[in-house]
PDB file of N, CA, C and O in Angstrom, chain B, residues numbered from 101:
ATOM      1  N   UNK B 101       0.911  -1.117  -0.014  1.00  0.00           N
ATOM      2  CA  UNK B 101       0.191  -0.054   0.092  1.00  0.00           C
ATOM      3  C   UNK B 101       0.850   1.378   0.024  1.00  0.00           C
ATOM      4  O   UNK B 101       1.842   1.619   0.712  1.00  0.00           O
ATOM      5  N   UNK B 102       0.323   2.283  -0.771  1.00  0.00           N
ATOM      6  CA  UNK B 102       1.227   3.495  -0.795  1.00  0.00           C
ATOM      7  C   UNK B 102       0.673   4.284   0.285  1.00  0.00           C
ATOM      8  O   UNK B 102      -0.347   4.077   0.942  1.00  0.00           O
ATOM      9  N   UNK B 103       1.590   5.305   0.364  1.00  0.00           N
ATOM     10  CA  UNK B 103       1.202   6.656   1.506  1.00  0.00           C
ATOM     11  C   UNK B 103      -0.063   7.059   1.339  1.00  0.00           C
ATOM     12  O   UNK B 103      -0.862   7.165   2.269  1.00  0.00           O
ATOM     13  N   UNK B 104      -0.343   7.332   0.016  1.00  0.00           N
ATOM     14  CA  UNK B 104      -1.631   8.047  -0.422  1.00  0.00           C
ATOM     15  C   UNK B 104      -2.945   7.145  -0.157  1.00  0.00           C
ATOM     16  O   UNK B 104      -3.993   7.629   0.271  1.00  0.00           O
ATOM     17  N   UNK B 105      -2.816   6.144  -0.379  1.00  0.00           N
ATOM     18  CA  UNK B 105      -3.852   4.947  -0.033  1.00  0.00           C
ATOM     19  C   UNK B 105      -4.192   4.966   1.700  1.00  0.00           C
ATOM     20  O   UNK B 105      -5.266   5.115   2.283  1.00  0.00           O
ATOM     21  N   UNK B 106      -3.010   4.782   2.152  1.00  0.00           N
ATOM     22  CA  UNK B 106      -3.345   4.837   3.862  1.00  0.00           C
ATOM     23  C   UNK B 106      -3.884   6.156   4.106  1.00  0.00           C
ATOM     24  O   UNK B 106      -4.846   6.225   4.870  1.00  0.00           O
ATOM     25  N   UNK B 107      -3.424   7.228   3.581  1.00  0.00           N
ATOM     26  CA  UNK B 107      -4.083   8.641   4.012  1.00  0.00           C
ATOM     27  C   UNK B 107      -5.254   8.824   3.842  1.00  0.00           C
ATOM     28  O   UNK B 107      -5.888   9.436   4.702  1.00  0.00           O
ATOM     29  N   UNK B 108      -5.934   8.301   2.577  1.00  0.00           N
ATOM     30  CA  UNK B 108      -7.145   8.067   1.885  1.00  0.00           C
ATOM     31  C   UNK B 108      -8.020   7.370   3.077  1.00  0.00           C
ATOM     32  O   UNK B 108      -9.039   7.944   3.461  1.00  0.00           O
ATOM     33  N   UNK B 109      -7.630   6.168   3.642  1.00  0.00           N
ATOM     34  CA  UNK B 109      -8.379   5.335   4.186  1.00  0.00           C
ATOM     35  C   UNK B 109      -8.400   6.082   5.808  1.00  0.00           C
ATOM     36  O   UNK B 109      -9.414   6.075   6.506  1.00  0.00           O
ATOM     37  N   UNK B 110      -7.332   6.592   6.154  1.00  0.00           N
ATOM     38  CA  UNK B 110      -7.395   7.181   7.422  1.00  0.00           C
ATOM     39  C   UNK B 110      -8.340   8.444   7.459  1.00  0.00           C
ATOM     40  O   UNK B 110      -8.841   8.862   8.502  1.00  0.00           O
ATOM     41  N   UNK B 111      -8.520   8.971   6.298  1.00  0.00           N
ATOM     42  CA  UNK B 111      -9.432  10.240   6.292  1.00  0.00           C
ATOM     43  C   UNK B 111     -10.809   9.767   6.257  1.00  0.00           C
ATOM     44  O   UNK B 111     -11.634  10.493   6.811  1.00  0.00           O
ATOM     45  N   UNK B 112     -11.242   8.622   5.680  1.00  0.00           N
ATOM     46  CA  UNK B 112     -12.420   8.163   5.517  1.00  0.00           C
ATOM     47  C   UNK B 112     -12.858   7.603   6.838  1.00  0.00           C
ATOM     48  O   UNK B 112     -14.046   7.699   7.146  1.00  0.00           O
ATOM     49  N   UNK B 113     -11.832   6.914   7.799  1.00  0.00           N
ATOM     50  CA  UNK B 113     -12.165   6.420   9.054  1.00  0.00           C
ATOM     51  C   UNK B 113     -12.634   7.655   9.770  1.00  0.00           C
ATOM     52  O   UNK B 113     -13.745   7.784  10.283  1.00  0.00           O
ATOM     53  N   UNK B 114     -11.464   8.744   9.746  1.00  0.00           N
ATOM     54  CA  UNK B 114     -11.902   9.857  10.463  1.00  0.00           C
ATOM     55  C   UNK B 114     -12.919  10.276  10.397  1.00  0.00           C
ATOM     56  O   UNK B 114     -13.566  10.523  11.415  1.00  0.00           O
ATOM     57  N   UNK B 115     -13.439  10.515   9.028  1.00  0.00           N
ATOM     58  CA  UNK B 115     -14.890  11.203   8.877  1.00  0.00           C
ATOM     59  C   UNK B 115     -16.011  10.316   9.409  1.00  0.00           C
ATOM     60  O   UNK B 115     -16.996  10.813   9.957  1.00  0.00           O
ATOM     61  N   UNK B 116     -15.871   9.106   9.259  1.00  0.00           N
ATOM     62  CA  UNK B 116     -16.801   8.016   9.895  1.00  0.00           C
ATOM     63  C   UNK B 116     -17.027   8.321  11.207  1.00  0.00           C
ATOM     64  O   UNK B 116     -18.142   8.544  11.677  1.00  0.00           O
ATOM     65  N   UNK B 117     -15.843   8.340  11.899  1.00  0.00           N
ATOM     66  CA  UNK B 117     -15.949   8.453  13.469  1.00  0.00           C
ATOM     67  C   UNK B 117     -16.601   9.739  13.801  1.00  0.00           C
ATOM     68  O   UNK B 117     -17.492   9.874  14.639  1.00  0.00           O
ATOM     69  N   UNK B 118     -16.006  10.803  12.970  1.00  0.00           N
ATOM     70  CA  UNK B 118     -16.600  12.115  13.370  1.00  0.00           C
ATOM     71  C   UNK B 118     -18.168  12.058  13.214  1.00  0.00           C
ATOM     72  O   UNK B 118     -18.835  12.467  14.164  1.00  0.00           O
ATOM     73  N   UNK B 119     -18.780  11.606  12.142  1.00  0.00           N
ATOM     74  CA  UNK B 119     -19.963  11.471  11.832  1.00  0.00           C
ATOM     75  C   UNK B 119     -21.033  10.787  12.763  1.00  0.00           C
ATOM     76  O   UNK B 119     -22.186  11.182  12.934  1.00  0.00           O
ATOM     77  N   UNK B 120     -20.403   9.628  13.362  1.00  0.00           N
ATOM     78  CA  UNK B 120     -20.988   8.928  14.374  1.00  0.00           C
ATOM     79  C   UNK B 120     -21.017   9.652  15.746  1.00  0.00           C
ATOM     80  O   UNK B 120     -21.964   9.663  16.531  1.00  0.00           O
ATOM     81  N   UNK B 121     -19.883  10.220  15.885  1.00  0.00           N
ATOM     82  CA  UNK B 121     -19.905  11.063  17.155  1.00  0.00           C
ATOM     83  C   UNK B 121     -21.050  12.319  17.089  1.00  0.00           C
ATOM     84  O   UNK B 121     -21.571  12.744  18.120  1.00  0.00           O
ATOM     85  N   UNK B 122     -21.276  12.694  16.150  1.00  0.00           N
ATOM     86  CA  UNK B 122     -22.050  14.026  15.888  1.00  0.00           C
ATOM     87  C   UNK B 122     -23.440  13.580  16.011  1.00  0.00           C
ATOM     88  O   UNK B 122     -24.290  14.119  16.719  1.00  0.00           O
ATOM     89  N   UNK B 123     -23.646  12.290  15.076  1.00  0.00           N
ATOM     90  CA  UNK B 123     -25.234  11.490  15.500  1.00  0.00           C
ATOM     91  C   UNK B 123     -25.404  11.262  16.796  1.00  0.00           C
ATOM     92  O   UNK B 123     -26.494  11.603  17.255  1.00  0.00           O
ATOM     93  N   UNK B 124     -24.568  10.740  17.572  1.00  0.00           N
ATOM     94  CA  UNK B 124     -24.717  10.304  18.899  1.00  0.00           C
ATOM     95  C   UNK B 124     -24.910  11.396  19.684  1.00  0.00           C
ATOM     96  O   UNK B 124     -25.770  11.267  20.556  1.00  0.00           O
ATOM     97  N   UNK B 125     -24.201  12.692  19.593  1.00  0.00           N
ATOM     98  CA  UNK B 125     -24.487  13.698  20.418  1.00  0.00           C
ATOM     99  C   UNK B 125     -25.929  14.404  20.028  1.00  0.00           C
ATOM    100  O   UNK B 125     -26.644  14.986  20.843  1.00  0.00           O
ATOM    101  N   UNK B 126     -26.185  14.257  18.771  1.00  0.00           N
ATOM    102  CA  UNK B 126     -27.661  14.898  18.486  1.00  0.00           C
ATOM    103  C   UNK B 126     -28.663  13.921  19.090  1.00  0.00           C
ATOM    104  O   UNK B 126     -29.738  14.469  19.335  1.00  0.00           O
ATOM    105  N   UNK B 127     -28.617  12.801  19.357  1.00  0.00           N
ATOM    106  CA  UNK B 127     -29.458  11.812  20.122  1.00  0.00           C
ATOM    107  C   UNK B 127     -29.542  12.258  21.381  1.00  0.00           C
ATOM    108  O   UNK B 127     -30.607  12.608  21.890  1.00  0.00           O
ATOM    109  N   UNK B 128     -28.270  12.278  22.053  1.00  0.00           N
ATOM    110  CA  UNK B 128     -28.152  12.646  23.510  1.00  0.00           C
ATOM    111  C   UNK B 128     -28.811  13.933  23.684  1.00  0.00           C
ATOM    112  O   UNK B 128     -29.588  14.048  24.632  1.00  0.00           O
ATOM    113  N   UNK B 129     -28.554  15.188  22.686  1.00  0.00           N
ATOM    114  CA  UNK B 129     -28.948  16.237  23.015  1.00  0.00           C
ATOM    115  C   UNK B 129     -30.674  16.299  22.795  1.00  0.00           C
ATOM    116  O   UNK B 129     -31.299  17.182  23.382  1.00  0.00           O
ATOM    117  N   UNK B 130     -31.335  15.388  21.986  1.00  0.00           N
ATOM    118  CA  UNK B 130     -32.702  15.322  21.937  1.00  0.00           C
ATOM    119  C   UNK B 130     -33.301  14.716  22.964  1.00  0.00           C
ATOM    120  O   UNK B 130     -34.489  14.988  23.138  1.00  0.00           O
ATOM    121  N   UNK B 131     -32.669  13.801  23.845  1.00  0.00           N
ATOM    122  CA  UNK B 131     -33.093  13.006  24.843  1.00  0.00           C
ATOM    123  C   UNK B 131     -33.211  13.873  26.036  1.00  0.00           C
ATOM    124  O   UNK B 131     -34.117  13.781  26.865  1.00  0.00           O
ATOM    125  N   UNK B 132     -32.026  14.903  26.075  1.00  0.00           N
ATOM    126  CA  UNK B 132     -32.234  15.938  27.299  1.00  0.00           C
ATOM    127  C   UNK B 132     -33.262  16.882  26.837  1.00  0.00           C
ATOM    128  O   UNK B 132     -34.040  17.278  27.705  1.00  0.00           O
ATOM    129  N   UNK B 133     -33.405  17.283  25.738  1.00  0.00           N
ATOM    130  CA  UNK B 133     -34.491  18.303  25.454  1.00  0.00           C
ATOM    131  C   UNK B 133     -36.032  17.915  25.784  1.00  0.00           C
ATOM    132  O   UNK B 133     -36.917  18.668  26.191  1.00  0.00           O
ATOM    133  N   UNK B 134     -36.104  16.476  25.486  1.00  0.00           N
ATOM    134  CA  UNK B 134     -37.450  15.891  25.714  1.00  0.00           C
ATOM    135  C   UNK B 134     -37.683  15.908  27.230  1.00  0.00           C
ATOM    136  O   UNK B 134     -38.739  16.377  27.654  1.00  0.00           O
ATOM    137  N   UNK B 135     -36.730  15.407  28.101  1.00  0.00           N
ATOM    138  CA  UNK B 135     -36.667  15.417  29.517  1.00  0.00           C
ATOM    139  C   UNK B 135     -36.930  16.800  29.830  1.00  0.00           C
ATOM    140  O   UNK B 135     -38.009  16.934  30.408  1.00  0.00           O
ATOM    141  N   UNK B 136     -36.386  17.716  29.665  1.00  0.00           N
ATOM    142  CA  UNK B 136     -36.458  19.042  30.094  1.00  0.00           C
ATOM    143  C   UNK B 136     -38.040  19.520  29.657  1.00  0.00           C
ATOM    144  O   UNK B 136     -38.797  20.106  30.431  1.00  0.00           O
ATOM    145  N   UNK B 137     -38.320  19.209  28.490  1.00  0.00           N
ATOM    146  CA  UNK B 137     -39.687  19.931  27.946  1.00  0.00           C
ATOM    147  C   UNK B 137     -40.884  19.162  28.887  1.00  0.00           C
ATOM    148  O   UNK B 137     -41.937  19.727  29.184  1.00  0.00           O
ATOM    149  N   UNK B 138     -40.540  17.788  29.297  1.00  0.00           N
ATOM    150  CA  UNK B 138     -41.440  16.935  30.069  1.00  0.00           C
ATOM    151  C   UNK B 138     -41.599  17.818  31.352  1.00  0.00           C
ATOM    152  O   UNK B 138     -42.739  18.122  31.703  1.00  0.00           O
ATOM    153  N   UNK B 139     -40.590  18.216  32.019  1.00  0.00           N
ATOM    154  CA  UNK B 139     -40.417  18.748  33.263  1.00  0.00           C
ATOM    155  C   UNK B 139     -41.175  20.005  33.354  1.00  0.00           C
ATOM    156  O   UNK B 139     -41.882  20.273  34.326  1.00  0.00           O
ATOM    157  N   UNK B 140     -41.025  20.765  32.348  1.00  0.00           N
ATOM    158  CA  UNK B 140     -41.693  21.852  32.090  1.00  0.00           C
ATOM    159  C   UNK B 140     -43.116  22.069  32.031  1.00  0.00           C
ATOM    160  O   UNK B 140     -43.735  22.993  32.558  1.00  0.00           O
ATOM    161  N   UNK B 141     -43.613  21.036  31.270  1.00  0.00           N
ATOM    162  CA  UNK B 141     -45.150  20.786  30.946  1.00  0.00           C
ATOM    163  C   UNK B 141     -45.629  20.285  32.338  1.00  0.00           C
ATOM    164  O   UNK B 141     -46.736  20.686  32.697  1.00  0.00           O
ATOM    165  N   UNK B 142     -44.943  19.467  33.160  1.00  0.00           N
ATOM    166  CA  UNK B 142     -45.298  18.948  34.376  1.00  0.00           C
ATOM    167  C   UNK B 142     -45.401  20.263  35.630  1.00  0.00           C
ATOM    168  O   UNK B 142     -46.244  20.376  36.520  1.00  0.00           O
ATOM    169  N   UNK B 143     -44.472  20.970  35.381  1.00  0.00           N
ATOM    170  CA  UNK B 143     -44.570  22.168  36.265  1.00  0.00           C
ATOM    171  C   UNK B 143     -45.639  23.148  35.876  1.00  0.00           C
ATOM    172  O   UNK B 143     -46.221  23.853  36.700  1.00  0.00           O
ATOM    173  N   UNK B 144     -45.855  23.161  34.671  1.00  0.00           N
ATOM    174  CA  UNK B 144     -46.925  24.284  34.137  1.00  0.00           C
ATOM    175  C   UNK B 144     -48.656  23.624  34.278  1.00  0.00           C
ATOM    176  O   UNK B 144     -49.721  24.225  34.141  1.00  0.00           O
ATOM    177  N   UNK B 145     -48.427  22.396  34.550  1.00  0.00           N
ATOM    178  CA  UNK B 145     -49.755  21.805  34.864  1.00  0.00           C
ATOM    179  C   UNK B 145     -50.017  21.985  36.236  1.00  0.00           C
ATOM    180  O   UNK B 145     -51.108  22.396  36.633  1.00  0.00           O
ATOM    181  N   UNK B 146     -49.061  21.693  37.000  1.00  0.00           N
ATOM    182  CA  UNK B 146     -49.061  22.191  38.468  1.00  0.00           C
ATOM    183  C   UNK B 146     -49.364  23.426  38.874  1.00  0.00           C
ATOM    184  O   UNK B 146     -50.080  23.655  39.849  1.00  0.00           O
ATOM    185  N   UNK B 147     -48.799  24.357  38.098  1.00  0.00           N
ATOM    186  CA  UNK B 147     -49.257  25.915  38.307  1.00  0.00           C
ATOM    187  C   UNK B 147     -50.518  26.172  37.872  1.00  0.00           C
ATOM    188  O   UNK B 147     -51.243  26.940  38.504  1.00  0.00           O
ATOM    189  N   UNK B 148     -50.922  25.560  36.749  1.00  0.00           N
ATOM    190  CA  UNK B 148     -52.569  25.753  36.278  1.00  0.00           C
ATOM    191  C   UNK B 148     -53.442  25.324  37.246  1.00  0.00           C
ATOM    192  O   UNK B 148     -54.475  25.958  37.463  1.00  0.00           O
ATOM    193  N   UNK B 149     -53.127  24.212  37.928  1.00  0.00           N
ATOM    194  CA  UNK B 149     -54.177  23.633  38.896  1.00  0.00           C
ATOM    195  C   UNK B 149     -54.201  24.469  40.182  1.00  0.00           C
ATOM    196  O   UNK B 149     -55.243  24.762  40.769  1.00  0.00           O
ATOM    197  N   UNK B 150     -52.964  24.834  40.575  1.00  0.00           N
ATOM    198  CA  UNK B 150     -52.772  25.879  41.709  1.00  0.00           C
ATOM    199  C   UNK B 150     -53.789  27.080  41.714  1.00  0.00           C
ATOM    200  O   UNK B 150     -54.535  27.450  42.621  1.00  0.00           O
ATOM    201  N   UNK B 151     -53.564  27.717  40.118  1.00  0.00           N
ATOM    202  CA  UNK B 151     -54.339  28.886  39.936  1.00  0.00           C
ATOM    203  C   UNK B 151     -55.573  28.516  39.935  1.00  0.00           C
ATOM    204  O   UNK B 151     -56.232  29.314  40.601  1.00  0.00           O
ATOM    205  N   UNK B 152     -56.263  27.597  39.458  1.00  0.00           N
ATOM    206  CA  UNK B 152     -57.737  27.031  39.339  1.00  0.00           C
ATOM    207  C   UNK B 152     -58.206  26.970  40.929  1.00  0.00           C
ATOM    208  O   UNK B 152     -59.301  27.408  41.284  1.00  0.00           O
ATOM    209  N   UNK B 153     -57.400  26.469  41.704  1.00  0.00           N
ATOM    210  CA  UNK B 153     -57.706  26.401  43.087  1.00  0.00           C
ATOM    211  C   UNK B 153     -57.866  27.787  43.791  1.00  0.00           C
ATOM    212  O   UNK B 153     -58.705  28.047  44.654  1.00  0.00           O
ATOM    213  N   UNK B 154     -56.892  28.661  43.264  1.00  0.00           N
ATOM    214  CA  UNK B 154     -56.746  30.192  43.831  1.00  0.00           C
ATOM    215  C   UNK B 154     -58.003  30.654  43.285  1.00  0.00           C
ATOM    216  O   UNK B 154     -58.586  31.324  44.137  1.00  0.00           O
ATOM    217  N   UNK B 155     -58.557  30.577  42.365  1.00  0.00           N
ATOM    218  CA  UNK B 155     -59.787  31.324  41.700  1.00  0.00           C
ATOM    219  C   UNK B 155     -60.961  30.763  42.686  1.00  0.00           C
ATOM    220  O   UNK B 155     -61.725  31.584  43.194  1.00  0.00           O
ATOM    221  N   UNK B 156     -61.094  29.529  42.929  1.00  0.00           N
ATOM    222  CA  UNK B 156     -62.034  28.780  43.571  1.00  0.00           C
ATOM    223  C   UNK B 156     -62.129  29.540  44.837  1.00  0.00           C
ATOM    224  O   UNK B 156     -63.192  30.078  45.147  1.00  0.00           O
ATOM    225  N   UNK B 157     -61.021  29.616  45.625  1.00  0.00           N
ATOM    226  CA  UNK B 157     -60.975  30.106  46.868  1.00  0.00           C
ATOM    227  C   UNK B 157     -61.288  31.668  47.032  1.00  0.00           C
ATOM    228  O   UNK B 157     -61.653  32.212  48.074  1.00  0.00           O
ATOM    229  N   UNK B 158     -61.060  32.307  45.735  1.00  0.00           N
ATOM    230  CA  UNK B 158     -61.309  33.880  45.547  1.00  0.00           C
ATOM    231  C   UNK B 158     -62.776  33.968  45.477  1.00  0.00           C
ATOM    232  O   UNK B 158     -63.453  34.867  45.976  1.00  0.00           O
ATOM    233  N   UNK B 159     -63.179  33.015  44.853  1.00  0.00           N
ATOM    234  CA  UNK B 159     -64.988  33.044  44.627  1.00  0.00           C
ATOM    235  C   UNK B 159     -65.579  32.824  46.038  1.00  0.00           C
ATOM    236  O   UNK B 159     -66.522  33.500  46.448  1.00  0.00           O
ATOM    237  N   UNK B 160     -64.983  31.845  46.769  1.00  0.00           N
ATOM    238  CA  UNK B 160     -65.769  31.574  47.916  1.00  0.00           C
ATOM    239  C   UNK B 160     -65.598  32.678  48.956  1.00  0.00           C
ATOM    240  O   UNK B 160     -66.533  32.886  49.730  1.00  0.00           O
ATOM    241  N   UNK B 161     -64.246  33.556  49.055  1.00  0.00           N
ATOM    242  CA  UNK B 161     -64.096  34.538  49.753  1.00  0.00           C
ATOM    243  C   UNK B 161     -65.145  35.816  49.325  1.00  0.00           C
ATOM    244  O   UNK B 161     -65.661  36.605  50.117  1.00  0.00           O
ATOM    245  N   UNK B 162     -65.276  35.795  48.146  1.00  0.00           N
ATOM    246  CA  UNK B 162     -66.179  36.884  47.783  1.00  0.00           C
ATOM    247  C   UNK B 162     -67.598  36.713  48.145  1.00  0.00           C
ATOM    248  O   UNK B 162     -68.298  37.654  48.521  1.00  0.00           O
ATOM    249  N   UNK B 163     -67.994  35.552  48.031  1.00  0.00           N
ATOM    250  CA  UNK B 163     -69.361  35.224  48.498  1.00  0.00           C
ATOM    251  C   UNK B 163     -69.635  35.377  49.971  1.00  0.00           C
ATOM    252  O   UNK B 163     -70.708  35.837  50.362  1.00  0.00           O
ATOM    253  N   UNK B 164     -68.589  34.961  50.868  1.00  0.00           N
ATOM    254  CA  UNK B 164     -68.543  35.195  52.242  1.00  0.00           C
ATOM    255  C   UNK B 164     -68.491  36.766  52.526  1.00  0.00           C
ATOM    256  O   UNK B 164     -69.202  37.198  53.433  1.00  0.00           O
ATOM    257  N   UNK B 165     -67.568  37.767  51.693  1.00  0.00           N
ATOM    258  CA  UNK B 165     -67.723  39.029  51.927  1.00  0.00           C
ATOM    259  C   UNK B 165     -69.111  39.693  51.638  1.00  0.00           C
ATOM    260  O   UNK B 165     -69.537  40.604  52.349  1.00  0.00           O
ATOM    261  N   UNK B 166     -69.825  39.176  50.518  1.00  0.00           N
ATOM    262  CA  UNK B 166     -71.022  39.558  50.328  1.00  0.00           C
ATOM    263  C   UNK B 166     -72.070  39.227  51.348  1.00  0.00           C
ATOM    264  O   UNK B 166     -72.928  40.026  51.724  1.00  0.00           O
ATOM    265  N   UNK B 167     -71.945  38.035  51.755  1.00  0.00           N
ATOM    266  CA  UNK B 167     -72.793  37.674  53.079  1.00  0.00           C
ATOM    267  C   UNK B 167     -72.607  38.669  54.268  1.00  0.00           C
ATOM    268  O   UNK B 167     -73.550  39.145  54.900  1.00  0.00           O
ATOM    269  N   UNK B 168     -71.543  38.883  54.460  1.00  0.00           N
ATOM    270  CA  UNK B 168     -71.102  39.825  55.644  1.00  0.00           C
ATOM    271  C   UNK B 168     -71.580  41.111  55.492  1.00  0.00           C
ATOM    272  O   UNK B 168     -71.877  41.823  56.451  1.00  0.00           O
ATOM    273  N   UNK B 169     -71.692  41.527  54.050  1.00  0.00           N
ATOM    274  CA  UNK B 169     -72.104  43.082  53.683  1.00  0.00           C
ATOM    275  C   UNK B 169     -73.546  42.879  54.069  1.00  0.00           C
ATOM    276  O   UNK B 169     -73.986  43.830  54.715  1.00  0.00           O
ATOM    277  N   UNK B 170     -74.287  42.034  53.883  1.00  0.00           N
ATOM    278  CA  UNK B 170     -75.594  41.911  54.067  1.00  0.00           C
ATOM    279  C   UNK B 170     -75.985  41.779  55.682  1.00  0.00           C
ATOM    280  O   UNK B 170     -77.073  42.222  56.050  1.00  0.00           O
ATOM    281  N   UNK B 171     -75.258  41.283  56.448  1.00  0.00           N
ATOM    282  CA  UNK B 171     -75.235  40.938  57.730  1.00  0.00           C
ATOM    283  C   UNK B 171     -74.924  42.170  58.358  1.00  0.00           C
ATOM    284  O   UNK B 171     -75.729  42.411  59.257  1.00  0.00           O
ATOM    285  N   UNK B 172     -74.032  43.058  58.210  1.00  0.00           N
ATOM    286  CA  UNK B 172     -73.576  44.569  58.578  1.00  0.00           C
ATOM    287  C   UNK B 172     -74.527  45.443  58.360  1.00  0.00           C
ATOM    288  O   UNK B 172     -74.817  46.331  59.162  1.00  0.00           O
ATOM    289  N   UNK B 173     -75.131  45.245  57.167  1.00  0.00           N
ATOM    290  CA  UNK B 173     -76.262  46.213  57.025  1.00  0.00           C
ATOM    291  C   UNK B 173     -77.486  45.828  57.978  1.00  0.00           C
ATOM    292  O   UNK B 173     -78.149  46.750  58.452  1.00  0.00           O
ATOM    293  N   UNK B 174     -77.771  44.670  58.240  1.00  0.00           N
ATOM    294  CA  UNK B 174     -78.956  44.388  59.119  1.00  0.00           C
ATOM    295  C   UNK B 174     -78.469  44.821  60.360  1.00  0.00           C
ATOM    296  O   UNK B 174     -79.317  45.484  60.958  1.00  0.00           O
ATOM    297  N   UNK B 175     -77.384  44.685  60.981  1.00  0.00           N
ATOM    298  CA  UNK B 175     -76.928  45.121  62.150  1.00  0.00           C
ATOM    299  C   UNK B 175     -76.841  46.527  62.276  1.00  0.00           C
ATOM    300  O   UNK B 175     -77.074  46.997  63.389  1.00  0.00           O
ATOM    301  N   UNK B 176     -76.502  47.407  61.198  1.00  0.00           N
ATOM    302  CA  UNK B 176     -76.578  48.850  61.404  1.00  0.00           C
ATOM    303  C   UNK B 176     -78.095  49.101  61.420  1.00  0.00           C
ATOM    304  O   UNK B 176     -78.433  49.922  62.274  1.00  0.00           O
ATOM    305  N   UNK B 177     -78.940  48.662  60.787  1.00  0.00           N
ATOM    306  CA  UNK B 177     -80.311  49.002  60.845  1.00  0.00           C
ATOM    307  C   UNK B 177     -80.763  48.577  62.226  1.00  0.00           C
ATOM    308  O   UNK B 177     -81.451  49.293  62.955  1.00  0.00           O
ATOM    309  N   UNK B 178     -80.403  47.564  62.488  1.00  0.00           N
ATOM    310  CA  UNK B 178     -80.851  47.139  64.112  1.00  0.00           C
ATOM    311  C   UNK B 178     -80.596  48.163  64.997  1.00  0.00           C
ATOM    312  O   UNK B 178     -81.471  48.609  65.740  1.00  0.00           O
ATOM    313  N   UNK B 179     -79.179  48.670  64.968  1.00  0.00           N
ATOM    314  CA  UNK B 179     -78.669  49.573  65.777  1.00  0.00           C
ATOM    315  C   UNK B 179     -79.280  50.905  65.644  1.00  0.00           C
ATOM    316  O   UNK B 179     -79.433  51.466  66.729  1.00  0.00           O
ATOM    317  N   UNK B 180     -79.659  51.547  64.640  1.00  0.00           N
ATOM    318  CA  UNK B 180     -80.377  52.661  64.559  1.00  0.00           C
ATOM    319  C   UNK B 180     -81.848  52.424  65.156  1.00  0.00           C
ATOM    320  O   UNK B 180     -82.314  53.366  65.797  1.00  0.00           O
ATOM    321  N   UNK B 181     -82.567  51.360  65.028  1.00  0.00           N
ATOM    322  CA  UNK B 181     -83.695  51.172  65.635  1.00  0.00           C
ATOM    323  C   UNK B 181     -83.473  51.268  67.248  1.00  0.00           C
ATOM    324  O   UNK B 181     -84.259  51.905  67.949  1.00  0.00           O
ATOM    325  N   UNK B 182     -82.405  50.625  67.752  1.00  0.00           N
ATOM    326  CA  UNK B 182     -82.387  50.579  69.082  1.00  0.00           C
ATOM    327  C   UNK B 182     -82.078  52.096  69.521  1.00  0.00           C
ATOM    328  O   UNK B 182     -82.654  52.502  70.530  1.00  0.00           O
ATOM    329  N   UNK B 183     -81.276  52.894  68.887  1.00  0.00           N
ATOM    330  CA  UNK B 183     -80.813  54.088  68.990  1.00  0.00           C
ATOM    331  C   UNK B 183     -82.286  55.021  69.321  1.00  0.00           C
ATOM    332  O   UNK B 183     -82.489  55.768  70.278  1.00  0.00           O
ATOM    333  N   UNK B 184     -82.940  54.782  68.505  1.00  0.00           N
ATOM    334  CA  UNK B 184     -84.339  55.620  68.332  1.00  0.00           C
ATOM    335  C   UNK B 184     -85.256  55.120  69.527  1.00  0.00           C
ATOM    336  O   UNK B 184     -86.005  55.958  70.029  1.00  0.00           O
ATOM    337  N   UNK B 185     -85.261  53.773  70.046  1.00  0.00           N
ATOM    338  CA  UNK B 185     -85.968  53.415  71.162  1.00  0.00           C
ATOM    339  C   UNK B 185     -85.435  53.895  72.373  1.00  0.00           C
ATOM    340  O   UNK B 185     -86.181  54.262  73.281  1.00  0.00           O
ATOM    341  N   UNK B 186     -83.971  53.930  72.483  1.00  0.00           N
ATOM    342  CA  UNK B 186     -83.350  54.517  73.560  1.00  0.00           C
ATOM    343  C   UNK B 186     -83.679  55.960  73.837  1.00  0.00           C
ATOM    344  O   UNK B 186     -83.941  56.399  74.957  1.00  0.00           O
ATOM    345  N   UNK B 187     -83.643  56.669  72.707  1.00  0.00           N
ATOM    346  CA  UNK B 187     -83.867  58.133  72.699  1.00  0.00           C
ATOM    347  C   UNK B 187     -85.157  58.457  73.043  1.00  0.00           C
ATOM    348  O   UNK B 187     -85.371  59.497  73.666  1.00  0.00           O
ATOM    349  N   UNK B 188     -86.216  57.572  72.666  1.00  0.00           N
ATOM    350  CA  UNK B 188     -87.698  57.753  73.016  1.00  0.00           C
ATOM    351  C   UNK B 188     -87.774  57.480  74.734  1.00  0.00           C
ATOM    352  O   UNK B 188     -88.590  58.067  75.445  1.00  0.00           O
ATOM    353  N   UNK B 189     -86.895  56.607  75.190  1.00  0.00           N
ATOM    354  CA  UNK B 189     -87.126  56.167  76.619  1.00  0.00           C
ATOM    355  C   UNK B 189     -86.571  57.178  77.432  1.00  0.00           C
ATOM    356  O   UNK B 189     -87.087  57.392  78.529  1.00  0.00           O
ATOM    357  N   UNK B 190     -85.288  58.035  76.935  1.00  0.00           N
ATOM    358  CA  UNK B 190     -84.748  58.949  77.649  1.00  0.00           C
ATOM    359  C   UNK B 190     -85.674  60.298  77.701  1.00  0.00           C
ATOM    360  O   UNK B 190     -85.645  61.095  78.638  1.00  0.00           O
ATOM    361  N   UNK B 191     -86.397  60.405  76.684  1.00  0.00           N
ATOM    362  CA  UNK B 191     -87.273  61.656  76.778  1.00  0.00           C
ATOM    363  C   UNK B 191     -88.378  61.476  77.577  1.00  0.00           C
ATOM    364  O   UNK B 191     -89.035  62.445  77.958  1.00  0.00           O
ATOM    365  N   UNK B 192     -88.684  60.234  77.903  1.00  0.00           N
ATOM    366  CA  UNK B 192     -89.813  60.151  78.817  1.00  0.00           C
ATOM    367  C   UNK B 192     -89.500  60.324  80.185  1.00  0.00           C
ATOM    368  O   UNK B 192     -90.390  60.271  81.034  1.00  0.00           O
TER     369      UNK B 192
END
C-alpha cells in the first residue's frame, strides 16, 4: 500500500468516526431536550391547577364578603332602631 492510499483510508475512517460522534451527540441532546420539556409541562400543569384552586378560593371569599355585607347592613339597621328606642325612653 502506498502512503496516499493509507492517507485516504485514515481520512475516511476519521470522517466516519466524526459523523458517528455527531449523530450520537444529536441523539443525546434530543433526549435531554425531551426530558426538560416534560419537566416544564409537568410544572406548568401544577401551576395551572394551583391557579384554578386560587380562583375557587377567591370566589368563596367573595361570596362570604357579600354575605357579611348583608349582615352588617342588618346590624346597622338594628342599631339605628335601638338608638331611636333608647332616645324615646330617655325623653320620657
